[in-house]
All heavy atoms as TSV, in Angstrom:
chain	resi	resn	atom	element	x	y	z
A	1	MET	N	N	-32.542	100.841	-115.591
A	1	MET	CA	C	-32.013	101.001	-116.853
A	1	MET	C	C	-31.308	99.675	-117.209
A	1	MET	O	O	-30.664	99.160	-116.326
A	1	MET	CB	C	-31.042	102.159	-116.802
A	1	MET	CG	C	-30.350	102.304	-118.159
A	1	MET	SD	S	-29.248	103.700	-118.522
A	1	MET	CE	C	-29.209	104.545	-116.900
A	2	GLY	N	N	-31.424	99.206	-118.383
A	2	GLY	CA	C	-30.737	98.081	-118.723
A	2	GLY	C	C	-30.939	97.776	-120.088
A	2	GLY	O	O	-31.501	98.414	-120.977
A	3	ASP	N	N	-30.374	96.458	-120.558
A	3	ASP	CA	C	-30.427	96.095	-121.910
A	3	ASP	C	C	-31.250	94.870	-122.233
A	3	ASP	O	O	-31.279	94.376	-123.304
A	3	ASP	CB	C	-28.974	95.887	-122.474
A	3	ASP	CG	C	-28.191	94.792	-121.614
A	3	ASP	OD1	O	-28.820	94.226	-120.631
A	3	ASP	OD2	O	-27.069	94.364	-122.115
A	4	ARG	N	N	-31.909	94.354	-121.203
A	4	ARG	CA	C	-32.666	93.213	-121.257
A	4	ARG	C	C	-34.131	93.537	-120.974
A	4	ARG	O	O	-34.496	93.829	-119.780
A	4	ARG	CB	C	-32.190	92.114	-120.383
A	4	ARG	CG	C	-30.909	91.533	-120.863
A	4	ARG	CD	C	-30.445	90.392	-119.867
A	4	ARG	NE	N	-29.165	89.843	-120.505
A	4	ARG	CZ	C	-29.100	88.647	-121.013
A	4	ARG	NH1	N	-30.125	87.894	-121.111
A	4	ARG	NH2	N	-28.014	88.193	-121.543
A	5	PRO	N	N	-35.082	93.435	-121.854
A	5	PRO	CA	C	-36.455	93.859	-121.685
A	5	PRO	C	C	-37.061	93.124	-120.558
A	5	PRO	O	O	-37.731	93.725	-119.708
A	5	PRO	CB	C	-37.164	93.594	-122.918
A	5	PRO	CG	C	-36.083	93.758	-123.939
A	5	PRO	CD	C	-34.775	93.172	-123.359
A	6	TYR	N	N	-36.947	91.857	-120.422
A	6	TYR	CA	C	-37.597	91.104	-119.321
A	6	TYR	C	C	-36.998	91.429	-118.059
A	6	TYR	O	O	-37.708	91.773	-117.070
A	6	TYR	CB	C	-37.578	89.611	-119.602
A	6	TYR	CG	C	-38.262	88.775	-118.463
A	6	TYR	CD1	C	-39.637	88.756	-118.327
A	6	TYR	CD2	C	-37.521	88.164	-117.464
A	6	TYR	CE1	C	-40.280	88.104	-117.336
A	6	TYR	CE2	C	-38.113	87.481	-116.506
A	6	TYR	CZ	C	-39.523	87.432	-116.312
A	6	TYR	OH	O	-40.069	86.821	-115.333
A	7	ASP	N	N	-35.670	91.208	-117.840
A	7	ASP	CA	C	-34.989	91.356	-116.561
A	7	ASP	C	C	-35.023	92.817	-116.072
A	7	ASP	O	O	-35.320	93.151	-114.880
A	7	ASP	CB	C	-33.599	90.969	-116.684
A	7	ASP	CG	C	-33.423	89.473	-116.942
A	7	ASP	OD1	O	-34.380	88.681	-116.551
A	7	ASP	OD2	O	-32.427	89.088	-117.571
A	8	ASP	N	N	-34.699	93.822	-117.007
A	8	ASP	CA	C	-34.524	95.148	-116.577
A	8	ASP	C	C	-35.780	95.987	-116.637
A	8	ASP	O	O	-36.197	96.773	-115.779
A	8	ASP	CB	C	-33.405	95.736	-117.407
A	8	ASP	CG	C	-31.992	95.035	-117.252
A	8	ASP	OD1	O	-31.831	94.510	-116.087
A	8	ASP	OD2	O	-31.440	94.908	-118.189
A	9	ILE	N	N	-36.420	95.950	-117.806
A	9	ILE	CA	C	-37.580	96.862	-118.062
A	9	ILE	C	C	-38.840	96.366	-117.308
A	9	ILE	O	O	-39.513	97.102	-116.612
A	9	ILE	CB	C	-37.906	97.013	-119.576
A	9	ILE	CG1	C	-36.663	97.478	-120.351
A	9	ILE	CG2	C	-39.081	97.972	-119.854
A	9	ILE	CD1	C	-36.038	98.767	-119.764
A	10	SER	N	N	-39.150	95.033	-117.390
A	10	SER	CA	C	-40.289	94.435	-116.799
A	10	SER	C	C	-40.117	94.681	-115.310
A	10	SER	O	O	-41.078	94.911	-114.563
A	10	SER	CB	C	-40.444	93.010	-117.210
A	10	SER	OG	O	-41.532	92.458	-116.620
A	11	GLY	N	N	-39.027	94.263	-114.740
A	11	GLY	CA	C	-38.701	94.461	-113.310
A	11	GLY	C	C	-38.931	95.833	-112.775
A	11	GLY	O	O	-39.636	96.066	-111.694
A	12	ALA	N	N	-38.443	96.857	-113.434
A	12	ALA	CA	C	-38.552	98.206	-113.028
A	12	ALA	C	C	-39.978	98.596	-113.070
A	12	ALA	O	O	-40.671	99.204	-112.175
A	12	ALA	CB	C	-37.726	99.053	-113.842
A	13	LYS	N	N	-40.637	98.347	-114.170
A	13	LYS	CA	C	-42.086	98.763	-114.371
A	13	LYS	C	C	-42.949	98.039	-113.332
A	13	LYS	O	O	-43.935	98.648	-112.876
A	13	LYS	CB	C	-42.584	98.423	-115.770
A	13	LYS	CG	C	-41.727	99.093	-116.912
A	13	LYS	CD	C	-42.010	100.569	-116.953
A	13	LYS	CE	C	-43.226	100.898	-117.637
A	13	LYS	NZ	N	-43.535	102.330	-117.794
A	14	GLY	N	N	-42.653	96.801	-113.074
A	14	GLY	CA	C	-43.512	96.107	-112.079
A	14	GLY	C	C	-43.307	96.673	-110.647
A	14	GLY	O	O	-44.180	96.549	-109.906
A	15	ALA	N	N	-42.250	97.391	-110.351
A	15	ALA	CA	C	-41.923	97.926	-109.112
A	15	ALA	C	C	-42.410	99.398	-109.102
A	15	ALA	O	O	-42.249	100.177	-108.183
A	15	ALA	CB	C	-40.477	97.909	-108.794
A	16	GLY	N	N	-43.082	99.810	-110.198
A	16	GLY	CA	C	-43.591	101.292	-110.278
A	16	GLY	C	C	-42.615	102.210	-110.683
A	16	GLY	O	O	-42.871	103.423	-110.584
A	17	MET	N	N	-41.490	101.842	-111.235
A	17	MET	CA	C	-40.420	102.738	-111.641
A	17	MET	C	C	-40.516	102.994	-113.100
A	17	MET	O	O	-41.010	102.207	-113.816
A	17	MET	CB	C	-39.070	102.202	-111.304
A	17	MET	CG	C	-38.911	101.852	-109.855
A	17	MET	SD	S	-37.475	100.824	-109.382
A	17	MET	CE	C	-36.139	101.863	-110.086
A	18	ARG	N	N	-39.886	104.051	-113.640
A	18	ARG	CA	C	-39.673	104.230	-114.943
A	18	ARG	C	C	-38.538	103.465	-115.471
A	18	ARG	O	O	-37.595	103.108	-114.645
A	18	ARG	CB	C	-39.347	105.720	-115.329
A	18	ARG	CG	C	-40.673	106.593	-115.128
A	18	ARG	CD	C	-40.387	108.002	-115.563
A	18	ARG	NE	N	-41.627	108.731	-115.497
A	18	ARG	CZ	C	-41.714	110.038	-115.443
A	18	ARG	NH1	N	-40.655	110.731	-115.621
A	18	ARG	NH2	N	-42.884	110.647	-115.351
A	19	ALA	N	N	-38.521	103.009	-116.672
A	19	ALA	CA	C	-37.469	102.190	-117.152
A	19	ALA	C	C	-36.819	102.746	-118.504
A	19	ALA	O	O	-37.679	103.143	-119.450
A	19	ALA	CB	C	-37.982	100.825	-117.406
A	20	VAL	N	N	-35.627	102.593	-118.622
A	20	VAL	CA	C	-34.855	103.016	-119.858
A	20	VAL	C	C	-34.195	101.827	-120.504
A	20	VAL	O	O	-33.457	101.167	-119.788
A	20	VAL	CB	C	-33.898	104.251	-119.490
A	20	VAL	CG1	C	-33.135	104.612	-120.770
A	20	VAL	CG2	C	-34.623	105.346	-118.943
A	21	LEU	N	N	-34.356	101.660	-121.726
A	21	LEU	CA	C	-33.629	100.555	-122.459
A	21	LEU	C	C	-32.385	101.060	-123.127
A	21	LEU	O	O	-32.454	102.100	-123.692
A	21	LEU	CB	C	-34.523	99.898	-123.405
A	21	LEU	CG	C	-34.023	98.730	-124.284
A	21	LEU	CD1	C	-33.755	97.583	-123.323
A	21	LEU	CD2	C	-34.959	98.460	-125.494
A	22	VAL	N	N	-31.235	100.425	-122.906
A	22	VAL	CA	C	-30.071	100.735	-123.649
A	22	VAL	C	C	-29.615	99.422	-124.420
A	22	VAL	O	O	-29.118	98.445	-123.813
A	22	VAL	CB	C	-28.854	100.983	-122.576
A	22	VAL	CG1	C	-27.677	101.339	-123.381
A	22	VAL	CG2	C	-29.301	101.976	-121.589
A	23	PRO	N	N	-30.149	99.448	-125.714
A	23	PRO	CA	C	-30.090	98.069	-126.553
A	23	PRO	C	C	-28.665	97.793	-127.020
A	23	PRO	O	O	-28.425	97.951	-128.112
A	23	PRO	CB	C	-31.039	98.433	-127.582
A	23	PRO	CG	C	-30.960	99.861	-127.776
A	23	PRO	CD	C	-30.804	100.437	-126.397
A	24	HIS	N	N	-27.774	97.360	-126.137
A	24	HIS	CA	C	-26.474	97.100	-126.503
A	24	HIS	C	C	-25.952	95.665	-126.656
A	24	HIS	O	O	-24.947	95.409	-127.121
A	24	HIS	CB	C	-25.421	97.792	-125.504
A	24	HIS	CG	C	-25.353	99.310	-125.764
A	24	HIS	ND1	N	-24.699	100.154	-124.863
A	24	HIS	CD2	C	-25.894	100.156	-126.673
A	24	HIS	CE1	C	-24.925	101.466	-125.331
A	24	HIS	NE2	N	-25.510	101.372	-126.454
A	25	SER	N	N	-26.890	94.765	-126.191
A	25	SER	CA	C	-26.436	93.441	-126.250
A	25	SER	C	C	-27.355	92.647	-127.123
A	25	SER	O	O	-28.478	92.921	-127.234
A	25	SER	CB	C	-26.293	92.819	-124.923
A	25	SER	OG	O	-27.640	92.595	-124.381
A	26	ASP	N	N	-26.838	91.503	-127.629
A	26	ASP	CA	C	-27.579	90.564	-128.373
A	26	ASP	C	C	-27.961	89.444	-127.425
A	26	ASP	O	O	-27.114	88.756	-126.861
A	26	ASP	CB	C	-26.798	89.959	-129.597
A	26	ASP	CG	C	-26.494	90.928	-130.669
A	26	ASP	OD1	O	-27.349	91.714	-130.913
A	26	ASP	OD2	O	-25.443	90.859	-131.195
A	27	ILE	N	N	-29.259	89.331	-127.135
A	27	ILE	CA	C	-29.660	88.352	-126.166
A	27	ILE	C	C	-29.826	87.023	-126.890
A	27	ILE	O	O	-30.509	86.956	-127.855
A	27	ILE	CB	C	-31.077	88.746	-125.544
A	27	ILE	CG1	C	-30.858	90.141	-124.850
A	27	ILE	CG2	C	-31.552	87.783	-124.620
A	27	ILE	CD1	C	-32.173	90.826	-124.459
A	28	PRO	N	N	-29.214	85.999	-126.410
A	28	PRO	CA	C	-29.370	84.723	-127.066
A	28	PRO	C	C	-30.715	84.282	-127.147
A	28	PRO	O	O	-31.583	84.435	-126.189
A	28	PRO	CB	C	-28.446	83.679	-126.183
A	28	PRO	CG	C	-27.618	84.640	-125.381
A	28	PRO	CD	C	-28.362	86.012	-125.256
A	29	ALA	N	N	-31.168	83.519	-128.290
A	29	ALA	CA	C	-32.559	83.155	-128.426
A	29	ALA	C	C	-33.032	82.355	-127.246
A	29	ALA	O	O	-34.241	82.456	-126.808
A	29	ALA	CB	C	-32.648	82.307	-129.689
A	30	VAL	N	N	-32.245	81.582	-126.671
A	30	VAL	CA	C	-32.644	80.682	-125.478
A	30	VAL	C	C	-33.056	81.507	-124.302
A	30	VAL	O	O	-33.743	81.016	-123.537
A	30	VAL	CB	C	-31.662	79.611	-125.261
A	30	VAL	CG1	C	-30.400	80.194	-124.616
A	30	VAL	CG2	C	-32.241	78.521	-124.322
A	31	GLN	N	N	-32.481	82.737	-124.246
A	31	GLN	CA	C	-32.750	83.610	-123.021
A	31	GLN	C	C	-33.859	84.767	-123.359
A	31	GLN	O	O	-34.259	85.304	-122.412
A	31	GLN	CB	C	-31.536	84.289	-122.645
A	31	GLN	CG	C	-30.540	83.353	-122.093
A	31	GLN	CD	C	-29.226	84.159	-121.749
A	31	GLN	OE1	O	-29.103	85.426	-121.771
A	31	GLN	NE2	N	-28.203	83.410	-121.388
A	32	GLN	N	N	-34.374	84.659	-124.516
A	32	GLN	CA	C	-35.422	85.664	-124.893
A	32	GLN	C	C	-36.829	85.116	-124.507
A	32	GLN	O	O	-37.102	83.979	-124.718
A	32	GLN	CB	C	-35.431	85.937	-126.384
A	32	GLN	CG	C	-34.148	86.563	-126.937
A	32	GLN	CD	C	-34.157	86.884	-128.334
A	32	GLN	OE1	O	-35.264	86.729	-129.050
A	32	GLN	NE2	N	-33.049	87.099	-128.950
A	33	VAL	N	N	-37.550	85.997	-123.833
A	33	VAL	CA	C	-38.944	85.580	-123.447
A	33	VAL	C	C	-39.826	86.782	-123.888
A	33	VAL	O	O	-39.410	88.037	-124.016
A	33	VAL	CB	C	-38.989	85.526	-121.972
A	33	VAL	CG1	C	-38.238	84.265	-121.451
A	33	VAL	CG2	C	-38.528	86.670	-121.178
A	34	PRO	N	N	-41.082	86.523	-124.156
A	34	PRO	CA	C	-42.059	87.553	-124.600
A	34	PRO	C	C	-42.275	88.497	-123.341
A	34	PRO	O	O	-42.360	88.102	-122.224
A	34	PRO	CB	C	-43.340	86.779	-124.853
A	34	PRO	CG	C	-43.011	85.346	-124.842
A	34	PRO	CD	C	-41.759	85.212	-124.165
A	35	VAL	N	N	-42.311	89.783	-123.659
A	35	VAL	CA	C	-42.488	90.872	-122.717
A	35	VAL	C	C	-43.628	91.713	-123.135
A	35	VAL	O	O	-43.604	92.288	-124.198
A	35	VAL	CB	C	-41.164	91.610	-122.588
A	35	VAL	CG1	C	-41.323	92.676	-121.412
A	35	VAL	CG2	C	-40.033	90.790	-122.063
A	36	ASP	N	N	-44.501	91.984	-122.147
A	36	ASP	CA	C	-45.772	92.825	-122.515
A	36	ASP	C	C	-45.530	94.284	-121.845
A	36	ASP	O	O	-46.521	94.792	-121.420
A	36	ASP	CB	C	-46.940	92.179	-122.075
A	36	ASP	CG	C	-48.122	92.874	-122.670
A	36	ASP	OD1	O	-48.093	93.534	-123.644
A	36	ASP	OD2	O	-49.263	92.795	-121.967
A	37	VAL	N	N	-44.403	94.780	-121.815
A	37	VAL	CA	C	-44.005	96.055	-121.336
A	37	VAL	C	C	-43.170	96.802	-122.212
A	37	VAL	O	O	-42.394	96.193	-123.014
A	37	VAL	CB	C	-43.419	96.001	-119.833
A	37	VAL	CG1	C	-44.289	95.426	-118.781
A	37	VAL	CG2	C	-42.081	95.400	-119.879
A	38	HIS	N	N	-43.173	98.137	-122.154
A	38	HIS	CA	C	-42.381	98.959	-122.991
A	38	HIS	C	C	-41.699	99.959	-122.138
A	38	HIS	O	O	-42.120	100.538	-121.160
A	38	HIS	CB	C	-43.239	99.772	-123.985
A	38	HIS	CG	C	-44.027	98.834	-124.779
A	38	HIS	ND1	N	-43.602	98.214	-125.902
A	38	HIS	CD2	C	-45.382	98.458	-124.692
A	38	HIS	CE1	C	-44.560	97.341	-126.444
A	38	HIS	NE2	N	-45.661	97.530	-125.791
A	39	PRO	N	N	-40.342	100.243	-122.562
A	39	PRO	CA	C	-39.592	101.184	-121.734
A	39	PRO	C	C	-40.165	102.609	-121.857
A	39	PRO	O	O	-40.837	102.955	-122.842
A	39	PRO	CB	C	-38.234	101.053	-122.424
A	39	PRO	CG	C	-38.473	100.659	-123.858
A	39	PRO	CD	C	-39.677	99.787	-123.725
A	40	ASP	N	N	-39.811	103.383	-120.906
A	40	ASP	CA	C	-40.268	104.860	-121.009
A	40	ASP	C	C	-39.343	105.602	-121.963
A	40	ASP	O	O	-39.710	106.757	-122.213
A	40	ASP	CB	C	-40.263	105.430	-119.544
A	40	ASP	CG	C	-41.301	104.706	-118.759
A	40	ASP	OD1	O	-42.511	104.881	-119.029
A	40	ASP	OD2	O	-40.952	104.133	-117.784
A	41	GLY	N	N	-38.215	105.071	-122.137
A	41	GLY	CA	C	-37.257	105.800	-123.112
A	41	GLY	C	C	-36.174	104.694	-123.505
A	41	GLY	O	O	-36.018	103.661	-122.946
A	42	VAL	N	N	-35.609	105.102	-124.696
A	42	VAL	CA	C	-34.504	104.262	-125.185
A	42	VAL	C	C	-33.356	105.239	-125.452
A	42	VAL	O	O	-33.553	106.308	-126.159
A	42	VAL	CB	C	-34.978	103.533	-126.524
A	42	VAL	CG1	C	-33.841	102.774	-127.116
A	42	VAL	CG2	C	-36.142	102.700	-126.313
A	43	ILE	N	N	-32.187	104.860	-125.028
A	43	ILE	CA	C	-30.981	105.660	-125.242
A	43	ILE	C	C	-29.880	104.818	-125.743
A	43	ILE	O	O	-29.883	103.540	-125.621
A	43	ILE	CB	C	-30.482	106.470	-124.017
A	43	ILE	CG1	C	-30.170	105.479	-122.869
A	43	ILE	CG2	C	-31.538	107.452	-123.583
A	43	ILE	CD1	C	-29.566	106.094	-121.644
A	44	GLN	N	N	-28.932	105.386	-126.470
A	44	GLN	CA	C	-27.786	104.646	-126.968
A	44	GLN	C	C	-26.614	104.637	-126.114
A	44	GLN	O	O	-25.656	103.720	-126.240
A	44	GLN	CB	C	-27.534	105.103	-128.353
A	44	GLN	CG	C	-28.560	104.946	-129.391
A	44	GLN	CD	C	-29.029	103.452	-129.484
A	44	GLN	OE1	O	-28.249	102.534	-129.593
A	44	GLN	NE2	N	-30.353	103.127	-129.469
A	45	ARG	N	N	-26.407	105.744	-125.217
A	45	ARG	CA	C	-25.284	105.724	-124.389
A	45	ARG	C	C	-25.753	106.418	-123.103
A	45	ARG	O	O	-26.632	107.265	-123.005
A	45	ARG	CB	C	-24.076	106.429	-125.043
A	45	ARG	CG	C	-24.312	107.700	-125.722
A	45	ARG	CD	C	-23.174	108.196	-126.630
A	45	ARG	NE	N	-23.719	109.255	-127.362
A	45	ARG	CZ	C	-24.383	109.136	-128.409
A	45	ARG	NH1	N	-24.547	108.085	-129.039
A	45	ARG	NH2	N	-24.907	110.191	-129.083
A	46	LEU	N	N	-25.042	106.181	-122.060
A	46	LEU	CA	C	-25.477	106.820	-120.699
A	46	LEU	C	C	-25.476	108.212	-120.686
A	46	LEU	O	O	-26.200	108.925	-120.038
A	46	LEU	CB	C	-24.519	106.256	-119.637
A	46	LEU	CG	C	-24.695	104.806	-119.301
A	46	LEU	CD1	C	-23.705	104.389	-118.284
A	46	LEU	CD2	C	-26.079	104.474	-118.899
A	47	SER	N	N	-24.556	108.907	-121.528
A	47	SER	CA	C	-24.598	110.386	-121.602
A	47	SER	C	C	-25.902	110.978	-122.196
A	47	SER	O	O	-26.110	112.212	-122.013
A	47	SER	CB	C	-23.349	110.742	-122.422
A	47	SER	OG	O	-23.460	110.321	-123.710
A	48	ASP	N	N	-26.765	110.113	-122.709
A	48	ASP	CA	C	-27.949	110.622	-123.204
A	48	ASP	C	C	-29.011	110.722	-122.185
A	48	ASP	O	O	-30.173	111.254	-122.341
A	48	ASP	CB	C	-28.536	109.685	-124.398
A	48	ASP	CG	C	-27.598	109.638	-125.556
A	48	ASP	OD1	O	-26.914	110.709	-125.852
A	48	ASP	OD2	O	-27.576	108.679	-126.320
A	49	LEU	N	N	-28.834	109.980	-120.961
A	49	LEU	CA	C	-29.780	109.892	-119.970
A	49	LEU	C	C	-30.256	111.301	-119.417
A	49	LEU	O	O	-31.362	111.598	-119.282
A	49	LEU	CB	C	-29.274	109.023	-118.816
A	49	LEU	CG	C	-30.348	108.703	-117.734
A	49	LEU	CD1	C	-31.472	107.950	-118.390
A	49	LEU	CD2	C	-29.634	107.843	-116.601
A	50	PRO	N	N	-29.375	112.218	-119.101
A	50	PRO	CA	C	-29.856	113.473	-118.409
A	50	PRO	C	C	-30.840	114.162	-119.374
A	50	PRO	O	O	-31.937	114.804	-118.916
A	50	PRO	CB	C	-28.594	114.306	-118.286
A	50	PRO	CG	C	-27.464	113.322	-118.148
A	50	PRO	CD	C	-27.899	112.135	-119.084
A	51	GLU	N	N	-30.577	114.255	-120.764
A	51	GLU	CA	C	-31.536	114.919	-121.664
A	51	GLU	C	C	-32.920	114.186	-121.624
A	51	GLU	O	O	-33.916	114.766	-121.563
A	51	GLU	CB	C	-30.928	114.885	-123.029
A	51	GLU	CG	C	-31.789	115.579	-124.045
A	51	GLU	CD	C	-31.219	115.586	-125.358
A	51	GLU	OE1	O	-29.951	115.390	-125.613
A	51	GLU	OE2	O	-31.982	115.933	-126.369
A	52	LEU	N	N	-32.818	112.806	-121.570
A	52	LEU	CA	C	-34.064	112.119	-121.594
A	52	LEU	C	C	-34.877	112.397	-120.278
A	52	LEU	O	O	-36.045	112.759	-120.397
A	52	LEU	CB	C	-33.800	110.547	-121.607
A	52	LEU	CG	C	-35.029	109.662	-121.465
A	52	LEU	CD1	C	-35.973	109.824	-122.722
A	52	LEU	CD2	C	-34.644	108.191	-121.286
A	53	ILE	N	N	-34.242	112.325	-119.209
A	53	ILE	CA	C	-35.090	112.513	-117.864
A	53	ILE	C	C	-35.408	113.992	-117.706
A	53	ILE	O	O	-36.335	114.227	-116.928
A	53	ILE	CB	C	-34.387	111.877	-116.648
A	53	ILE	CG1	C	-33.033	112.505	-116.459
A	53	ILE	CG2	C	-34.320	110.337	-116.944
A	53	ILE	CD1	C	-32.368	112.045	-115.136
A	54	ALA	N	N	-34.835	114.890	-118.281
A	54	ALA	CA	C	-35.093	116.325	-118.161
A	54	ALA	C	C	-36.515	116.540	-118.770
A	54	ALA	O	O	-37.226	117.518	-118.263
A	54	ALA	CB	C	-34.087	117.237	-118.880
A	55	GLY	N	N	-36.946	115.773	-119.591
A	55	GLY	CA	C	-38.324	115.926	-120.157
A	55	GLY	C	C	-39.413	115.186	-119.399
A	55	GLY	O	O	-40.575	115.304	-119.676
A	56	TRP	N	N	-39.045	114.578	-118.397
A	56	TRP	CA	C	-40.022	113.827	-117.526
A	56	TRP	C	C	-40.648	114.680	-116.521
A	56	TRP	O	O	-40.656	115.299	-115.716
A	56	TRP	CB	C	-39.450	112.540	-116.798
A	56	TRP	CG	C	-39.055	111.484	-117.841
A	56	TRP	CD1	C	-39.414	111.486	-119.202
A	56	TRP	CD2	C	-38.413	110.421	-117.541
A	56	TRP	NE1	N	-38.948	110.267	-119.768
A	56	TRP	CE2	C	-38.290	109.523	-118.752
A	56	TRP	CE3	C	-37.682	109.857	-116.380
A	56	TRP	CZ2	C	-37.715	108.349	-118.822
A	56	TRP	CZ3	C	-37.158	108.619	-116.524
A	56	TRP	CH2	C	-37.028	107.896	-117.734
């Protein structure tokens, strides 16, 4: 789980894990890189996580 698609989502997916995006930060343009993976879920706050994973 994390807020950076490359660091958090790509890393988890590459390790065979499910990944959840929590889009809370603005990533500076210089740190943005293209990512060809998609999160398994998107939540706005950590308290939303149990409901999301209950459906997995």
